[in-house]
DSSP file (Angstrom, degrees, kcal/mol; ACC not computed):
  #  RESIDUE AA STRUCTURE BP1 BP2  ACC     N-H-->O    O-->H-N    N-H-->O    O-->H-N    TCO  KAPPA ALPHA  PHI   PSI    X-CA   Y-CA   Z-CA
    1    1 A M              0   0    0      0, 0.0     0, 0.0     0, 0.0     0, 0.0   0.000 360.0 360.0 360.0 131.9  192.9  150.0  127.3
    2    2 A P        -     0   0    0      0, 0.0     2,-0.6     0, 0.0    10,-0.1  -0.308 360.0-123.0 -64.1 150.9  190.6  151.7  125.0
    3    3 A P  S    S+     0   0    0      0, 0.0     2,-0.3     0, 0.0     9,-0.0  -0.143  84.4  59.8 -87.5  40.4  191.6  151.7  121.3
    4    4 A F  S    S-     0   0    0     -2,-0.6     2,-0.1     7,-0.0     0, 0.0  -0.961  78.6-106.2-158.0 166.7  191.6  155.5  120.8
    5    5 A G    >   -     0   0    0     -2,-0.3     3,-1.6     1,-0.1     7,-0.2  -0.421  38.3-101.9 -93.9 171.1  193.1  158.7  122.1
    6    6 A D  T 3  S+     0   0    0      1,-0.3    -1,-0.1    -2,-0.1     6,-0.0   0.711 118.8  63.4 -61.1 -24.1  191.6  161.4  124.4
    7    7 A D  T 3  S+     0   0    0      1,-0.2    -1,-0.3     2,-0.1     0, 0.0   0.245  86.4  78.0 -92.0  14.6  191.1  163.6  121.3
    8    8 A E    <>  +     0   0    0     -3,-1.6     4,-2.0     1,-0.1     3,-0.3  -0.585  49.8 162.8-118.9  71.3  188.7  161.1  119.7
    9    9 A P  H  > S+     0   0    0      0, 0.0     4,-2.6     0, 0.0     5,-0.2   0.813  73.4  54.8 -61.7 -33.8  185.3  161.6  121.5
   10   10 A V  H  > S+     0   0    0      1,-0.2     4,-2.3     2,-0.2     5,-0.2   0.938 111.1  45.1 -63.2 -44.4  183.2  159.9  119.0
   11   11 A A  H  > S+     0   0    0     -3,-0.3     4,-2.3     1,-0.2     5,-0.2   0.909 112.5  52.4 -66.5 -40.1  185.2  156.7  119.1
   12   12 A R  H  X S+     0   0    0     -4,-2.0     4,-2.4     2,-0.2    -2,-0.2   0.946 112.0  45.5 -60.5 -49.2  185.3  156.9  123.0
   13   13 A W  H  X S+     0   0    0     -4,-2.6     4,-2.0     1,-0.2    -1,-0.2   0.883 113.9  48.4 -66.2 -36.1  181.5  157.2  123.2
   14   14 A R  H  X S+     0   0    0     -4,-2.3     4,-2.5     2,-0.2    -1,-0.2   0.869 110.6  51.1 -66.6 -38.0  180.9  154.4  120.7
   15   15 A W  H  X S+     0   0    0     -4,-2.3     4,-2.5     2,-0.2    -2,-0.2   0.927 111.9  47.5 -65.9 -44.7  183.4  152.1  122.6
   16   16 A L  H  X S+     0   0    0     -4,-2.4     4,-2.2     2,-0.2    -2,-0.2   0.875 110.0  53.0 -69.2 -35.1  181.6  152.8  125.9
   17   17 A A  H  X S+     0   0    0     -4,-2.0     4,-2.5     2,-0.2    -2,-0.2   0.942 110.5  47.0 -63.0 -45.5  178.2  152.1  124.2
   18   18 A A  H  X S+     0   0    0     -4,-2.5     4,-2.6     1,-0.2    -2,-0.2   0.907 111.6  51.5 -62.1 -39.1  179.5  148.7  122.9
   19   19 A D  H  X S+     0   0    0     -4,-2.5     4,-2.3     2,-0.2    -1,-0.2   0.894 109.8  48.5 -64.8 -39.1  180.9  147.9  126.3
   20   20 A A  H  X S+     0   0    0     -4,-2.2     4,-2.8     2,-0.2    -2,-0.2   0.873 111.1  51.4 -65.8 -39.6  177.5  148.7  128.0
   21   21 A H  H  X S+     0   0    0     -4,-2.5     4,-2.4     2,-0.2    -2,-0.2   0.941 109.7  49.4 -60.7 -47.0  175.8  146.5  125.3
   22   22 A E  H  X S+     0   0    0     -4,-2.6     4,-0.8     1,-0.2    -2,-0.2   0.929 112.5  47.7 -59.6 -45.4  178.1  143.6  126.0
   23   23 A A  H >X S+     0   0    0     -4,-2.3     3,-1.3     1,-0.2     4,-0.6   0.940 109.4  53.5 -61.3 -44.8  177.5  144.0  129.8
   24   24 A A  H >< S+     0   0    0     -4,-2.8     3,-1.5     1,-0.3    -1,-0.2   0.894 103.4  56.6 -53.6 -44.1  173.8  144.1  129.2
   25   25 A D  H 3< S+     0   0    0     -4,-2.4    -1,-0.3     1,-0.3    -2,-0.2   0.709 106.2  51.7 -63.9 -20.4  173.9  140.9  127.2
   26   26 A Q  H << S+     0   0    0     -3,-1.3     2,-0.3    -4,-0.8    -1,-0.3   0.558  87.4 105.5 -92.5  -8.8  175.5  139.1  130.3
   27   27 A M    <<  -     0   0    0     -3,-1.5    -3,-0.0    -4,-0.6    -4,-0.0  -0.547  43.6-175.9 -80.1 135.4  172.9  140.3  132.8
   28   28 A T        +     0   0    0     -2,-0.3    -1,-0.1     5,-0.0     3,-0.1   0.647  66.8  86.3 -97.2 -22.1  170.4  137.8  134.1
   29   29 A D  S  > S-     0   0    0      1,-0.2     4,-2.4     2,-0.0     5,-0.2  -0.726  71.9-149.4 -81.2 115.9  168.5  140.5  136.1
   30   30 A P  H  > S+     0   0    0      0, 0.0     4,-2.5     0, 0.0     5,-0.2   0.853  94.8  49.9 -59.4 -37.1  166.0  142.1  133.7
   31   31 A E  H  > S+     0   0    0      2,-0.2     4,-2.3     1,-0.2     5,-0.2   0.907 111.7  47.7 -71.3 -40.6  166.1  145.5  135.5
   32   32 A A  H  > S+     0   0    0      2,-0.2     4,-2.3     1,-0.2    -1,-0.2   0.909 111.3  51.9 -69.5 -38.1  169.9  145.6  135.5
   33   33 A R  H  X S+     0   0    0     -4,-2.4     4,-2.3     2,-0.2    -2,-0.2   0.929 110.3  48.0 -62.0 -45.8  169.9  144.6  131.7
   34   34 A L  H  X S+     0   0    0     -4,-2.5     4,-2.8     2,-0.2     5,-0.2   0.943 110.7  52.4 -60.8 -45.1  167.4  147.5  130.9
   35   35 A L  H  X S+     0   0    0     -4,-2.3     4,-2.3     1,-0.2    -2,-0.2   0.937 111.1  45.8 -56.1 -48.3  169.5  150.0  132.9
   36   36 A L  H  X S+     0   0    0     -4,-2.3     4,-2.4     1,-0.2    -1,-0.2   0.867 110.7  52.8 -67.8 -34.4  172.7  149.0  131.0
   37   37 A L  H  X S+     0   0    0     -4,-2.3     4,-2.3     2,-0.2    -1,-0.2   0.911 109.2  51.2 -64.6 -41.6  170.8  149.2  127.6
   38   38 A S  H  X S+     0   0    0     -4,-2.8     4,-2.4     2,-0.2    -2,-0.2   0.901 109.5  49.1 -57.1 -43.2  169.7  152.7  128.6
   39   39 A I  H  X S+     0   0    0     -4,-2.3     4,-2.2     2,-0.2    -2,-0.2   0.924 109.6  52.1 -65.0 -42.4  173.3  153.7  129.4
   40   40 A A  H  X S+     0   0    0     -4,-2.4     4,-2.1     1,-0.2    -2,-0.2   0.905 109.1  50.7 -64.2 -37.7  174.4  152.3  126.0
   41   41 A Q  H  X S+     0   0    0     -4,-2.3     4,-2.0     2,-0.2    -1,-0.2   0.916 109.0  51.0 -64.7 -40.8  171.7  154.4  124.3
   42   42 A A  H  X S+     0   0    0     -4,-2.4     4,-1.9     1,-0.2    -2,-0.2   0.894 108.9  51.2 -61.9 -39.1  172.9  157.5  126.1
   43   43 A Y  H  X S+     0   0    0     -4,-2.2     4,-2.3     2,-0.2    -1,-0.2   0.898 108.6  52.3 -63.2 -40.1  176.5  156.8  125.0
   44   44 A E  H  X S+     0   0    0     -4,-2.1     4,-2.2     1,-0.2    -2,-0.2   0.873 108.2  50.4 -62.6 -39.9  175.2  156.5  121.5
   45   45 A R  H  X S+     0   0    0     -4,-2.0     4,-2.2     2,-0.2    -1,-0.2   0.834 109.2  51.0 -65.9 -35.3  173.5  159.8  121.7
   46   46 A L  H  X S+     0   0    0     -4,-1.9     4,-2.4     2,-0.2    -2,-0.2   0.880 108.8  52.7 -71.7 -34.8  176.6  161.4  123.0
   47   47 A A  H  X S+     0   0    0     -4,-2.3     4,-2.5     2,-0.2    -2,-0.2   0.933 109.3  48.6 -60.5 -47.0  178.5  159.9  120.1
   48   48 A Q  H  X S+     0   0    0     -4,-2.2     4,-2.6     1,-0.2    -2,-0.2   0.902 111.7  48.9 -61.4 -41.2  176.1  161.3  117.6
   49   49 A R  H  X S+     0   0    0     -4,-2.2     4,-2.5     1,-0.2    -1,-0.2   0.917 112.2  48.4 -66.5 -40.2  176.3  164.8  119.3
   50   50 A A  H  X S+     0   0    0     -4,-2.4     4,-1.7     2,-0.2    -2,-0.2   0.875 111.9  50.9 -68.7 -35.2  180.1  164.7  119.2
   51   51 A E  H  X S+     0   0    0     -4,-2.5     4,-0.9     2,-0.2    -2,-0.2   0.933 110.7  47.7 -63.3 -46.7  180.0  163.6  115.5
   52   52 A E  H  X S+     0   0    0     -4,-2.6     4,-1.2     1,-0.2     3,-0.5   0.886 110.9  51.5 -62.3 -40.1  177.7  166.5  114.6
   53   53 A R  H  < S+     0   0    0     -4,-2.5    -1,-0.2     1,-0.2    -2,-0.2   0.873 107.4  53.2 -65.0 -34.3  179.9  169.0  116.4
   54   54 A S  H  < S+     0   0    0     -4,-1.7    -1,-0.2     1,-0.2    -2,-0.2   0.693 111.9  45.3 -77.6 -15.8  183.0  167.7  114.6
   55   55 A T  H  < S+     0   0    0     -4,-0.9    -1,-0.2    -3,-0.5    -2,-0.2   0.638  97.5  82.8 -99.3 -17.7  181.3  168.2  111.2
   56   56 A K  S  < S-     0   0    0     -4,-1.2     2,-0.1    -3,-0.2     3,-0.1  -0.646  88.1-107.0 -88.0 142.8  179.8  171.6  111.8
   57   57 A P        -     0   0    0      0, 0.0    -2,-0.1     0, 0.0    -1,-0.1  -0.435  42.4-100.7 -65.4 143.6  182.0  174.8  111.3
   58   58 A A        -     0   0    0     -2,-0.1     2,-0.5    -4,-0.1    -4,-0.0  -0.352  32.8-137.9 -63.7 139.0  183.0  176.4  114.5
   59   59 A K        -     0   0    0     -3,-0.1     2,-0.6    -2,-0.0     3,-0.1  -0.896  12.2-150.1-104.4 132.5  180.8  179.5  115.4
   60   60 A H    >   -     0   0    0     -2,-0.5     3,-1.5     1,-0.1    -2,-0.0  -0.863   7.3-148.7-103.9 126.0  182.7  182.4  116.7
   61   61 A E  T 3  S+     0   0    0     -2,-0.6    -1,-0.1     1,-0.3    -2,-0.0   0.865  99.1  38.0 -61.5 -36.7  180.9  184.6  119.1
   62   62 A Y  T 3  S+     0   0    0     -3,-0.1    -1,-0.3     2,-0.1    -3,-0.0   0.074  82.6 146.9-105.5  23.3  182.8  187.7  118.0
   63   63 A A    <   -     0   0    0     -3,-1.5    -4,-0.0     1,-0.1     3,-0.0  -0.262  56.4-111.7 -63.6 144.0  183.1  187.0  114.2
   64   64 A D        -     0   0    0      1,-0.1    -1,-0.1     2,-0.0    -2,-0.1  -0.673  20.1-145.4 -77.1 123.9  183.0  190.0  111.9
   65   65 A P              0   0    0      0, 0.0    -1,-0.1     0, 0.0    -2,-0.1   0.673 360.0 360.0 -66.7 -19.9  179.6  189.8  110.0
   66   66 A D              0   0    0     -3,-0.0    -2,-0.0     0, 0.0    -3,-0.0   0.421 360.0 360.0 -85.7 360.0  181.3  191.4  106.8
């Protein structure tokens, strides 16, 4: 069971990245290892995007400019 809740996207993506890295380390097939490392990098990018979104103020489409 993952050590985070559904409301923690950064932790989820980082956990999945670590899991993919661990699986890549166990691969003996070079192509499979590269694919898993690529997946791990994609999860890390998702974590970075989720982290950026969580630190930026929300933009409201219909906000009053005054």
